[in-house]
MARZA-910315 format. One record per residue (C-alpha): y, z, x. Coordinates in steps of 0.02 Angstrom, whole numbers. Example, Ala and Ser with C-alpha at 12.3 -4.5 7.8 and 13.67 -1.06 7.14 Angstrom:
BEGIN
        v        w        u
     -225      390      615
      -53      357      684
END
This chain:
BEGIN
        v        w        u
       61     -535     -103
      -32     -424       18
      -35     -236      -11
     -119     -108      103
     -208       43       29
     -268      207      105
     -432      255       22
     -577      366       69
     -701      281      -48
     -637      104      -77
     -613      136     -263
     -469      259     -278
     -301      280     -191
     -343      452     -122
     -298      466       61
     -147      530      156
      -60      399      263
      -77      506      419
     -263      534      396
     -310      352      368
     -419      270      500
     -424      108      400
     -318       18      272
     -392      -95      140
     -290     -254      118
     -280     -327      -56
     -209     -492     -113
     -125     -459     -279
      -75     -605     -389
      -88     -665     -568
     -143     -495     -635
     -286     -475     -511
     -312     -377     -351
     -440     -444     -228
     -497     -358      -67
     -468     -479       76
     -472     -375      235
     -493     -204      313
     -386     -148      460
     -446       -9      573
     -308      100      646
     -286      257      748
     -243      407      640
      -57      441      635
      -86      629      619
     -176      667      781
     -144      855      779
     -126      847      968
        2      977     1027
        8      892     1197
       68      728     1118
      182      772      972
      273      604      975
      173      477      879
      288      326      877
      160      221      969
       31      260      833
      152      210      694
      191       50      787
        6        9      798
      -18       41      613
      133      -67      571
       62     -208      678
     -106     -194      588
      -16     -205      420
       88     -356      472
      110     -471      323
       89     -334      194
      229     -313       69
      187     -131       35
       73       13       84
        4      131      -48
      -60      304       -6
      -94      470      -93
       32      559       20
      153      511      157
      281      605      259
      465      560      263
      462      498      442
      326      367      418
      408      313      254
      573      283      340
      495      191      486
      392       78      373
      547       37      271
      638      -13      432
      494     -132      467
      508     -210      294
      351     -128      221
      381      -35       58
      292      134       53
      223      199     -112
      143      366     -147
       27      371     -296
     -154      395     -344
     -278      312     -459
     -398      166     -462
     -349       38     -331
     -356     -125     -427
     -271      -64     -586
     -136       26     -488
      -99     -124     -376
      -85     -244     -523
       43     -127     -603
      135     -102     -439
      147     -291     -412
      249     -303     -572
      393     -208     -490
      384     -285     -316
END
């Protein structure tokens, strides 16, 4: 199964969903997590007071994560969580080493 991860360094789950400019895509199966892709996205949190509505950004991120069963980030607001759930992507908020965390997460998905 494919799982997207927000990470600043490619080793740890340590980035807020809204600050991510890329998501690492891992294929997790048989007790192993293997990096298979990287998707570049526009930051959801743009901090632009002239454009407070960011639905188009969330839609773009969801399209980039198409095919992923879940997205794992260090932090995520309630609105993006709810929207991702509507799109069939399970949001998880946690931290730790990517591969170990994803293998454990796959056990409950």
